[in-house]
N, C-alpha and C positions, 0 to 999 in steps of 0.2 A: 506584460500583458498575455502571453503564451504565445501569440503567433501575430504575423502580420496583419493578417485579417481581422483579428481582435484588435490590434492597433489602431485601424483604419476605420472600425466601426465606434471605439470608443471616440475618435477625433470627431467623427461625423455626429454624433450624439451629444457631444458637448458644444459643438459648433452649430446645431442644430435649436437651442435652445436662445440663444440671442438671435438667431435669423426670425424664429417664432416671434419674439416682440418686435424686432424691428419691422416685419410684415403687419403685425398687429397696429402698428405704430401710423405705419404710411398711409391709409389700410389697404391690405391687399388680398384680398381671398384667394386666387391661385399660389401666388409666394407664401401664402400662410399654410395653404392644404400640403403644398411640396413639403416644407420645411416639417410638419407634423409629421409624414409620411416617413422621412428619412428618422426623425426621434422613436417613433414606434418601431420600424423595422430593426435599426441599430439597438436600441433596449432589447428587445424580444431575442435577437442574434447574441447578445452578451450574456445572457441569461441561460439560454439555451446551452453556450459551451461554458458555462459555470467560470465567468471571466473574474479575475481577481479585481479589476475596477468597480465591479458593480458591488461586491462586498465591501469594499473601503468607501463607496459614496455614501451606504447609511452611515459611516462613522462620523459623516462632516455635514448631517442633515442634509443629506440629497438623495433617500433613499427612494425606493420604488414608488410608494405612495406620493413623496412630495413631488418627483418628476411627474406623475399624472394631476397631480393637482395645481401645478405650475402650469401646464399645458392648457387644463380648463379655465385656468383663471386668464390666460392669454387671449383665449378664444372667446371671454367675456368682454376683454378688452377691446378686442377686434370688433365686436358687435355694436359697442359704446362708439368706437371712432367712426362707424359707418353709417352714426347716426340714428341706429337702431336701438337707442335707452327707451323710447316712448312705445318700442311695439311690443306687442305680446310674447313674441320669439325670446326675447333678451329675457324677460322676467321667467319664461320656461327654460330659459338655459338654466338660468342662476336654480331654481327650483331641483330641475332634475339634478344637476351636480350636488345639492345639498342632501338630497333625498339618496343619491348613490352612495354616497359617503355615509349616508346614515345605515346603508346595508352593510359597508365595511366591517362595521363593529360584531355585528352578530357572527356575519361571516368567518371573521377571524376567531371568533370567541370558539365558534364550533367545531372548525377545522383543528383548534389547540385541543379542544377537549376529545375530541375523536382519535388524535394522534397519540394524546396521555391514557385515555383510557384503555387504548389496545395496546400499549406498552407495558408489556409482561415484565414481572422482576427477574425471570430467566429466560432468556432466549436460546434455542436447540437447533443442531442439526443430527440428524441418523439418530433420533431419541424419539422412542414412539409416545409421542401424548396423545395423539389422538382417540386412542383406546380409553385413555384415562380421565381426561375431562373434555366439554364440549369447547372448541373454539371456531367462532362463526367467521364465515369469508369476511375478508375485507372490504371495505368501500370499493366501488369502481374506480379504478386508477384516473380515468377521466375528471375525478369529482376532486381528488388530493393531491394530484400530482402537479407541483407547481401552484396550487391552488390561489394563493393572491396574485400571482401575472395573470392567471384566466380569469378573476373576477374583476380586478382593473382593466382588464383589455375590453369588457365589455361596453365599456364607455366609447366605442371604436362606430358604434352604430349613430349615437346619440350626437357624437362631433363631425360624424361625416354629414348626420343629416341637418344639423344646423348651418354647416358650411353650405350645403346645397342650397338651405332656404335663404343665406344671405346672398348668394350668388345669382339667383332665381326669382328673387323677391317675392318667394314664395312659402308662406311660413308653413304651410299644410307638412310638407317634407320633414320639416324639423321636428314638428310635432310628432310625426309616426316614429322618428327616428329616437326621440326621448323616451317615447312610450315603450319601444322595444328593448331598450335599454335597461329600464327599469321592472319590464316584465320578466327578463332574463335573468337580472341582478336578483330579483325576489325568488325565482323559480329556482337559481341555485343555492340560495339558503334555506329553503323549505327541502330541498333535493338532502341536503346532510342532515336535516333532523331526526330521521328515521335511525341513523345510525349511533345515535345515543342512547337508544332505549333497548331495554329487554334483551333477546336473544341475540340482537346486533352487537355487543358487547362480549369481550372475554368475559372468563370467571376473575373473582377476586385473587390477589396476591395470595392469600395462604393458601388458597386451592390449588393453585401452580405450583407451588411450594411442596404439598402434599405429593401431587402428582410427580415431579420430576423426584422426590425422595423414594416414592414406589418404584420406578424406573430404575433407580441406582441402587435398591435393594435386589431388584431382579438382574438388573446385568452383572452387578458385584465388580464394577472397575478393580483394577489392582496397581494398574500404572498411570501416573497423571503427568500430562505435560500440561504446566502452567502458565500464562504469559498475560503480561499488562504493557502498554505502552501506546504509542499515537498512531495514526493511520499509514505514516510513512515507515514506520520499524514493523509493520504487519509483515514482510520478509523475514523476520528472526524467526517468528512463529511458523512460516511456511516451509521454512526449511528441513523442518523436523517432522512433517505430516507423515513423510514417505516412511521415515524411520520407524513413527510410531504404528504405522501399519505393518511393520515387518516384524514386531514384538511377538514373543511368544505368551506374552502376559496380556490380559486383557485391559485394551488402553483407552484412555480418556483425555481429553483436551478441554482445560478451564480456560477461559478467557474472559477479561477483566471490562472492556471496554466494546460497544455495539460497533463503533466503527471498524474494529479489528475483526468481529465476524464478518461484517460487510463486505471486508476486503481479503479475505481467508481465502484461500484456492482450496477448489475441490478435495475432499479428502471421504474415504470409509469410515473414518474414525469418529466415533460420537464425540458433539462438540456441544459443552454448555457454557454460555457467556451469563456470568452473572456479576453485574456491575455493583450491585450492592454489596459492601461488607458484611453487615450483618446476616443478610443473605448467604452468602456464603458461608460463614460461620455455623450456618444452620443445616448446610446440607449434609446428608447421611454419607459421609466418606469412611465408613468404619471399616470398609473393604481393602481401602488404598493401601500400599505398604509401600511405594516409592513415590515422589513425588518431583519431578524434573524441572529445572527453572533455565529459562533460555536468557534472561536478561535479569540486571542487577536494578530493580524497582522497589519503592517503598510499599506498593500494595503487596508484596510478597508475603509481609507480615501478618496478613489475614489467614495464609494458609501454613506460614513457617510455625506458628503456634500450636498447630496438631501433633500431639507427641505420637500418635499411634502410628505414623509414617516416617520413613527418613528420607529426608530433603537433599538434593543432590543439583550442584550447579552444574549446568554444560554448558552455558555460554550460545553466542550464536557465531563463531567462527574462531581459529586458532590465530592470534598473532604476537607481535611483539609490542603492541600498543599496552599502553598503561591499564587500561579499561582490561587488559587480560589478568592482571593482577591487581582485582578491586579489592583492599581490605574487609570491605561488605561480605568477601565470599566466606569469613570464618564463621557468619551465622549456619553453613550448612553442615549436614554429616558429611558428605563428602564433595570432592570435587573433581570433575571427570575432564580429563584431557587428551589431545589426541594421542601425543606420543611420551617420551621421554622429555622434551624441549618444556613443554608444559609444566613437568613437575620442577624442573631445574629454575624456571623462571620463579616460582613460588620459594623456592629456597633462597634465590639471590635475593628474592625482595625483601623476605623476612618480614612478612605484615600478619604472620599469627594462623595462617592455615598447614595444618600438620603433615608432614611427608604422609605419616600411615592414612591421613585421610584423602590421598589423591590417588585416583585409580585411572589408569592407561587403558582406555578404550578403542582408539583409532577416531577415524570420521565416518560415518556411515551414508553420510551426505554425497561423498565423493565417488561413490562406485560408479558413475554415469561418467564421469571422466575419463578419457582414453587414453592409453598409454603412450608413451613416443614411439616404441615398439609397434604398436597397433595402426600409428599413423604414418611414419615413416615412408612405408612403401606409396603411398597416394600423394604424401607430401612431395616425392623425389621427382614425381611426372609433373607436379606444377611449374610452370617458367616463371612465377610471380607469388613467392613466398607472402605469407599472412601473417603481420605484426599486429598484435592487439595492446591497446593503450588503454588502461583503465585505471585509471588514478582515483584515491579515495576524495572523499569529500574534505571540507576545510577544517573540520572540529569544532568543539564549543570554545576554543581560543584562538591566540593568535601567532602558536609556536610554529615557526617557518617550517619545522618539519613534518607538519600534520599532511600536506599536500605538495603534489608538485605541479599542480595547476598553476599557481600564480607564479611562480618564477621559472620555470622549467618547460611547462605544457606545450606553449608554442614553439620553443625550439625543439623538442622532441618531434611534433607533428613536422616541423617546416624540413628539418632533417630525412625524417622516415620519407616524407613525399619526394624530396629532390635526391636520394640514394640513385645510384645506378650500379649495378642492375636494380630495376626497379621491385617495389614490394608495395602489397596493398595494405592499408593502414584500415584497422577498425577501430574506431573511439567508442569506448562504452564508459560513460562516468557513471559516479555514485549516485544513487538515488536521491542523497541529499544535499548534492552539489548545490551550494547557492542559496542554501535555506538560512543560513545566518550571516555570510558574507555576501554582500555587494560585488567585492572585488573576485571572489571566485565566480560568482554567477557571470560578470563580464568576461573573466579569461575564459569560462566555457563557452560562450557565445562567441569568441572570437577564434577558439579551436574549431568549434561547428561550422564556423565561415570558412576556416581554411580547407577542412577536409570537403566540405561540401564544393568548393570553388575547384581544388585539384581532382575532385571525381568528374567535375564536368569539363575541365580541361581533358582528361586522359579519354574521356568518351570522345573527344572531338580528335583525338589525335589515331590516324590511321594504323597506327603501330599497332594496337589495341583491338582486335577484332572479335566479334560476336556472331555467336551464332545465334540469329534472332528464331531459327525455326524452334530449337530447343527450350530459350526463355519464352517466348509465348505462349509454348504447350506448358511450361512450367507455371507461368501466371495464371495460366488458365485453370491449372490443378488446385493451386495456392487458391484462388477466388473458389473454386467447389468446395475446399476443405474449410474455408472461413464462413462459407455460407451454411454447411453443415453443424460448425460447431455452433453460429450463432443459434442456430436452430434448436440445438440441443440446449444450449444454455437459455433459450426463451421457454423451453419447457419446463426447468426445474425453477424458474423465476418466478415466486408464488407472492403477489399480493404483498403487503408488509410484513413487519418481523414475526407479528402473532401468526400467520398464516403462514408465512416460511416456516416455524418452528412446528406446526400441526403439520405440513406436508413434506418437512426436509430428509424425513427418512430416504436415503440414496437407494436408486435406483442402478443394481449392481452391473446390469447391463450397457445402461448409458454411460456409467462412469467407466466402465471398460473400454467402451467407445472412442469417448472423449479421450482417453489417455494414449489409444491408438492413434487418433486423426492427430493429436499434439505433435507425436512423434513425426509423424509424416508432414505434418506440417512444416517443423524444424527442417528437413531434409529437402524440402521441397522450396521454400524460402532460400537456402544457400544457391539452389541452382536457378533461381527464378531470375538472377542478374551476373553479371560477368564475374570470374573470379578474379578478375584485377581490380574490380571496382571498390574505390575507397567507400566507406559506411559511417555514418553516425548510428549507434545504434542506442535508445534509450525504450523505458518501459518494459512491460516484464517478460514479452517476448522478441526475441530468442533470449535465452538465459545466458547468465554469464558462463555457466559448464558447456551450453553449447559454441560460444564463442571461444571458451577452450580449445575444443574438439576441432575446430577449423582453422585456428592459430597455428603458426609455427613457431612462435615467439612471443613474449607480454613484456609490457614495460608496467610497471605500477609503482606504487609506494608500499610505507610501510603499513600493512592491513592484512586482515585473513585472505584477502584475494591471492596475496604470494604464497601463502602456505597452502591454499588450495590448489594453485597453477604449479606447484612442485609435485604432486602427484601426478601429473602427467610426463615427468621426466623433462620436459621440453625447457630449451636454453630461455633466460628471463633475465630483465634487468630491473633495478628498484633504483631510483633517485635520491640521492643524498642531498635533498632539499635544503637541510639545517647546515649543510658545509661542514660536518665535523671531519671528513677526509676519510678514506677507504678502509684504514686500519680501525679506527675507532669506531666507524659507522657499523663493520661487521661485529666488534666486540659487544657492541651493544644490542645488536638486531640478530637473532639467532638466524631468521629466515633469508638474511641474504649472504651467508655464508658461500653460499655456490653460485652467486648473482653477479651479475657484470654491473659494478657500481658506477652509475651515471652521476656527473656534476650537474649543474643548472643550466650548463650551456651546451649538456648532451653531446659531448664528443665522443664518450666513450660507446656510441651504438654502433660504431664500426667495428667492436669485437662480437657483440651480439649477432650483428647481421653475417659477419662471417661464420658464426658457427652455425647459423641456419642454411646458410648456402652449402657447406661444406661437413656434416655431421662428422666426417672423421677427422676432422681438425679443431674439434670441440674440446678445450682443455678442461672444461669442468664439469663433463659429464660423469666421472666417478664421483667428484663430490656432491653433485646433486641425488646420486641413488644414495649415498650414505645421509645426506642433509634428509630426505625423505623417510629414511627409516628412523631418524632421531624425532623429527617433526610428527610425523603421522603413524607410527606405530609399524610393525611388519605386516607383508602381504598377507601372510596364513598365521593363525585362521584369519578370516575375515574379519572386516571392522563389525559387521552386523553380527556377529556369532560373539564375538569379545563384548559388544555391548551388551545382547541378550543374556549374557554368562554375569556380568555386572549387578544386571537388572536383579537377576535369580539370587544372587550371592546377598545384596542388599537386603532384598525382599525377606532372606532369610533372618537375616539380623532383625529386621523390624518385627517379624513375628516372634523372635526369641525374649526380644525387650518388654513385648507385649504380655507375654504368658508369664515373664517374670514379675510384672504389674500385678498381673491378675493374683498370683500364688500370693503376691506380698498382702495384696487385698483380702485375699480367703483368711490369711494367717493372722490377719491384723498387725502387721508392722506397725511401727513408730509412726505416729501422723501421717499415716495413710487414710485417705477417704475413697471411697468408691468412685468418685466424680473425677478423679485423679488420672483414671486411664482415656477418658475422653471429655472432650469439651462438652460442658453444657448445652443443650437446647431450649433455652428458655427465653433467647432474645424475640424482641417482635419482628412481624416482618413489613414492618415500615420502610428495612433499606437505610435508615438511618444508623451511622457508627456510633459505638459506644467504647469505653476504656477498655473492652477486652482484648484489642488489639495492641496493649500494654504489657501482657501477661507473658 
């Protein structure tokens, strides 16, 4: 349900309809009015919160329209039970609801048509379309946002008027309510009509594609980050945005799903979202020389088929998971890994990725992670060290080694909470936690309850003091920053997708201010509560690396989180949830070779905590330094310098290949046709896929 409030609202709504029927049968106008009010309010609240229940009700024929219809039918039943079946208000109510539902069809058709006609084949950010094509303003948000819910709620006036008419035995107020509902419904429908005509709709698909191609020819992108996936996987693209901004070549981000664009982090890099495969294959990407892929997905084929650029798998993290040695990686010209460890993984796996096609480039995203040396002085002053528990999710199968949540999570948290001297626990679960496994979701909820209960108990313990003045000041500053961030966000949120594409060129000053405020927010956030307070941290902020920087140690599973944390040089523990045994666990997983290995009972936490409390007695410090170089590469040159060098070298290879192809075409080599150099641009603009993807 998402929260206790949502659960309560759902229960009230589900109980409200039986109460409505009972009130209609009794009959009781006050009881009916009270039950109707509860169902209206609960329904509205659940819709506003985007509750899971609301989306599931439509699957069992109890969707929004049906719920309103049932309420109206029960009102008619109430009138009949009140012996008003021969009264004109009874027939007026029936006529009203029939006419009102008659307005639902044109209203739904209009909103759907407006949405579809304003959906362009390509959506963009930081691309100048406004100077190339005319894109009209979106309809007012009041007309299109949650339009079906707004239209249905217009029956409130009629329902209220009819109930008053029944209670007061005066039909006039009922007729007034009926008239107002029908007039408002008709006015709503008529207000939408102008947005289907003439200059109120964006240009046709072919005009938009021509404008995008014109911009591409002017901008001449050289390096592309290509990404496709679900809403939950957006973080995999977001982690590369800052790196793309630091490239020496002209960058471009290509997305395949609108939901990814909607959830993409702010960036100064041009972004083009192309849902249609044919549309993508017809874009003018002739200047691109390097394409970077952050995930192995089927839609990659639509760009992989272009021979004029070199294709590189960069992934979205470095770990010993099977995903890091996916056989699909053979399709790329090169595979870029952080350090030597990635190269060795492919060699051991023997899946067909050649050693000469692997390039070590470091991890540019890890630059924000502060090292042990940088944080040691500050940590020494803390009387309550911080331990981050950051388990990964349950994965796509039921392998017990996927996550520590199921078998070890509660044991880990209980031991950390109970340890003496005390430590602070930060619990930051993976965003996918519980999406596939109900057991994992239940374990997550239990761990969350443990942390929150321990936080409440510690807050009541007089041994833990609070500087209320400093925290009040920090909270006030946090509120100020959040208000300003909301203001900045509102200033760039433009209507619908078409309007956002038109006005999506970033304001550099606002972008820089936003980045500065987010950095300030992070600092103030940690100061807004006691340094000993346990916390459950979900959502995008604070980020994982922000948690790394305030933690003195971490407990996690086999995932890229461990490899990233190694960049800090701090002590860490990894759970052997599959019970392989320490030696076999280390043999199979490179990233745990300098870790404290935990069994599912979490008994080994003592060794980790001793290293935190006295860094001089840390037996694994030297091994962590060696492992860091093996996994993530050397500190010098910097990772971004290594990355830029790899891009430049591969771009030269692509250019050499293209020049060779041009030479062969000019000379007239065997079986060479001019069309071999670039994909033909003859496909339609309908967005329909064809068999070209199989080439």
